[in-house]
N, C-alpha and C positions, 0 to 999 in steps of 0.2 A: 205657545203660552196656555192655549185652551187645553191642551193635553194635560199639562201640569196642573191646571185648575181642577180637572176631572179627577185626576189622581189624588189630588189634595182633599177633595170632597169625600172620597173613600177612606183615606187615612185618616182624616180627622173625624171621623164617625158623623159626618153631617147628615147623611141619609138616614142612619139610626136615630139621631136626635130627632130629626124632622118627623119621622114615623111614629116615635113614640108620643110626640107632642100631639099629633093628629089623632092617635088612638085615645090619649087621655081626655080629649075635647068630644070623643064620640060615646053616646050613652048607650049604644047598641051592643057594646061589647060586655063580657061577663065581668064580674068582680075579681075573678082569679086572673084573668088576663091583664086587667087593669094593674092589679098588683105585681104581675110579672114584668109589666111594662116599667112600672115605677122603679123596681129593682134593676132593670135593665139599664135605665137612666143613671142611677145611681152608681152602677159599675162602668158606664162609659165616661163619666166625668172624671175619674182618676186617670184614666187613659188619656184624655184630652189634656190633663195637667201635666203628666209625664211626657207627652208628646212636645208640648211647648218648652219644658225644661230641657228635653234634649236638644230642641232647635235652638235654644239660647247657647247651650254649650257648643253645638256645632257652629253656630254663627261665629263664635271666637276663634274656633279653629279655622273656619274659611277665611276669617281676616288675616290669620298667619299667612295662608296661601296668597292672599292679595299682596301683602307686604314682600313676599319673595318674589313675585312677579314684578313689583315695583322696581325691586333692587335689580333684577335681571334687566329690566328695560333701562335703567340708570346706567348700568354697565354697558349695555349696548350702545346707549347715545354717547358715552365716553370714548368708545373705542376709536372713533375717526379723529378725535382731538388728539388722543395719545399717539395714534400713528403718524400725525402729521406734525408732531413736535420736533424741534431741530436736534437731531442726534449729535452734530458736531458740536453744539453748545454744552449739551450734557456730558460729552467726553472731556471738553475744556475743563467743566467743573470737577469732574473726577480727578483729572491731573491736579488741578489746584489744590483740592482736598487732601489728596495722596502726598503733596508735597507738604502742606500744612502738617500732616501726621508725622511726617520724618523730621521736620523743624522742631515740633514740640518735644519729641524723644531727645533731640540733640541739645535743646535748650535745657531740658531737664537733667541730663547727665552733667552738662557744663556747669550750670549754676548750683547744682547740688554739690559738686566737687568743691567749688569755689567758696560756697557758703560755709561748708564743714571746715576747710582750711582757715578761712577768715576767722570763724568762730573760735577755732583752737588756737590760733595765734594770739588773739585778743584774751583768751583765758589765761594761756601761758603768761602773758604780760602782766596780767592782773595778780596772778600767784608770786611772780618774781617781785612785784612791788611789795607784797605783803612779807615775802621773805626778808627783802632788805628792811623792812619797816619794824618787824617783830622778832626776826630771827637772826639778826646782826647786832652785836653789841656795840658799845661806844667806841671800842677799839677796833672796830670793823672785822671783828672775829665772829664765826658762826656760833650761834646759840643752839643747844640740843633742843629747847622746847620754850613754850611761853608758860610762865608761871601764873599762880593764882591772882597776883597784883595786876597783871596784864591780860588776863583771860578775857575779861568783859570787853575791854578794848579791842582785841584781836577779833572776838567774836561778831562784834559790829562792823568791823572793817570787812570781815569775810562775808557777812549778810549783804553788805553793800556790793561787793565784788560780784557775788552771785546774781543780784538783782540787775547789775549792769551787763552781766553775760547775757541775761534774758532779752534785755533791750537789743543788744547787739545781734542776736540771733534773729530778732524780728527784723532788724534791718537789713542783715546780710541775706535774708531769704526773700525780701520784698520784691526786690528788683527782678528776680528770676521768675518768681510767680507772675509778676505783672506782664512779663513777656510772654509766657505761656498763654496768658488770658487774652493779651492782644492778638496772638497768633491765632486763637480760636475765633475772634471776631473778624478775622479776614473771610471766613467762610460766608458765603453770600446766601443768607436765608431767603432773600427775595426769589432767587433762582429756584430753590427748593420749594417754596411756596407756590411759584408759577406752575411747577411740575404737578404738585399735589392738587391745585385746582382743576387740572384736566381730568381727575379721575372721578369715579362715581362717589356719590355723597357718603356713603358708609365709610368708604376707605379714606376720603378727604377728612372726615371727623376724626377717625382712628389716628391717622399720621399726624394731624394737626395738634392733638392732645399729646402725642409722643414728643413732637418738637417743642411744645410749650413746657412739658416736664423737664426735658433735657436742658433747656434754655434756663429755666428756673433753678435747676440743681447746680449749673455752671456759675450762674449769677450768685446765689447763695454762697457757695463754697469758695469762690475766689473773692469775693467781696467782704467776706466776715473777718473780723480781726484775726491776725494768726494766733493770738494768745487764748482765743476761744476754740481753737482747732482741737478735736480729740487727740490728734498726733502730738501736737504742741505740749499737751498737758503730760505727755510721758516724761517731759524734761522734770516735772516736779518730783520725780522720784529722786532728784538731786537733794531735794529738802529733806527727804529721810536720811541720806548719807551726810548731810550737813548737821543735822541735829545729833546722829551718831558721833559725829566728830567733837561738836562743840559742847555737848552736855552729858558727858559721861560721869559727872560727880565733881569731886574736888580735885582730880589729878591733873598733872600738866598736859599741855597739847604738844607732843613732839613733832619735830620736822617730818619725820618718816611717815607719820600719820597724815600730815598735810599733803605729802607727795602721792601718798596712796590715794587720797581724796580727789587730788588733781587729776590723776589718771582715770578714775572712775567717772568723774565729771566728763572727761574728753570723750570716753566711750558714749556716754549718754548723749552728748552732743551729736556725735556721728549718727547714732540711731535715730535720734528725733528729726533731725534734718533730713535724713536718707528717707524716713518714712513719709515726712511731710511733702517732699517732692514726688515721691513715687505714688502717693495717694492722689495728688492733683494731675500728674501726667497721666495716671490710669483713667481718671474721670475724662480728661480731655480727649484721650485717644479712643476711649468708648464712644463718646460722642461723634468723633471723626469716623469711626467704624460704621455707626449707624447711618451717616449720610452716605457713605460709599455703598453699603448694603441697599439702601433706598434707590440710588441712581441705577445700580446694577438690576434690581428688580424691575425698575421702570422700563429699562432698555430690553429687558427679557419680555415684558408684557408688549413693549411696543414692536418687537420683530414678531411676536406671534400675530398680533393685530394686523400688521402689514402683510402678512401671508395669507390672510382670509380673503376670499373672493367676494365679489358683489353678490354673486348667487348665494353664498353661505350667508352673508349679512342678511339678505332679504328672507331667506327661509328662517333664520332665527327670529326675526321680527313677526313673521307670519305664525310661528309657533308660540311666541308669547302672547300674542293677541288672541290666539285660538284658546290657549288656556285661561285667558281673562275671561272670555265669554263664556267658557263652561262654568267658571266659578261664579259668574253673574246670574247664570241660570240657577244654580243652586241656591244663592243668596235670595234670589226672588222667591223661590220655592219656601225658603226658611222664613221670611218675612211674612208671606201668606199664611203660614202656620201661626206665627205669632200674632197676627192681625186677626186671626179666626175668633 
């Protein structure tokens, strides 16, 4: 430390400052030299100021170095905990999560098909009831269309049928989506959190944030009402087709037009339900994929740590401590400048 103080005295112009002060208090020197000393003092002060400003900036940079070493030591401390984690339990978790991924895809395909078929059959039955009510005369003979006098009544009946279709779609998709959500909930977050807790603090924070984001996204997506889903709103293109059918003016509504509308709605039903299930399945499988990636990365890290020798570990700790000592020396030097 004495060496550093001696260097500091030179760098901070302490000798010059003291010498100038002594000269200015001595009346035996000439006016010209006194003037030169005063100018020298004025020139030194900006140097001292600049030195302190530089020391302040360097102190911040040195702190970055301390942070790096703190993280390195934190990682070093986590290695033994990671190396000793139960590999068999982790592989068991990977197997369970992989099975969950498979089941989610199967549930998605199965209940998507069922929901589409159920909704289509429901829609066909509603249209058949409308046909019997509005397109069959008193003699049980088919009518070509609905005239002006019956148009308002038919339109109201068709509106009711479409509204009931929307409710049926919600009903037919709810069970399958709930099964996907339940399957996701079989993933043991406690096991994931335990593995995360063995890692260094920076990694713990990062992974914990990721788990929270994924969990919140799943919670929000699966628990919000289906009618508010962006995918579900695609069904409302049916409203446009409905208005095109029922509000063309004063003309009759013919059965051929209704049949065309029926087929168009059936296509929209299939598109909307398929998109709804595909969206939720994709979200679920992405979450499962992230879990599998985490466990795989953890096992890779564990394998590397288990291969490290005691000598390697001790050498790493010595190196970290040595670098911290070097930074402490620099920090002491900077503090001395700032306190001058």
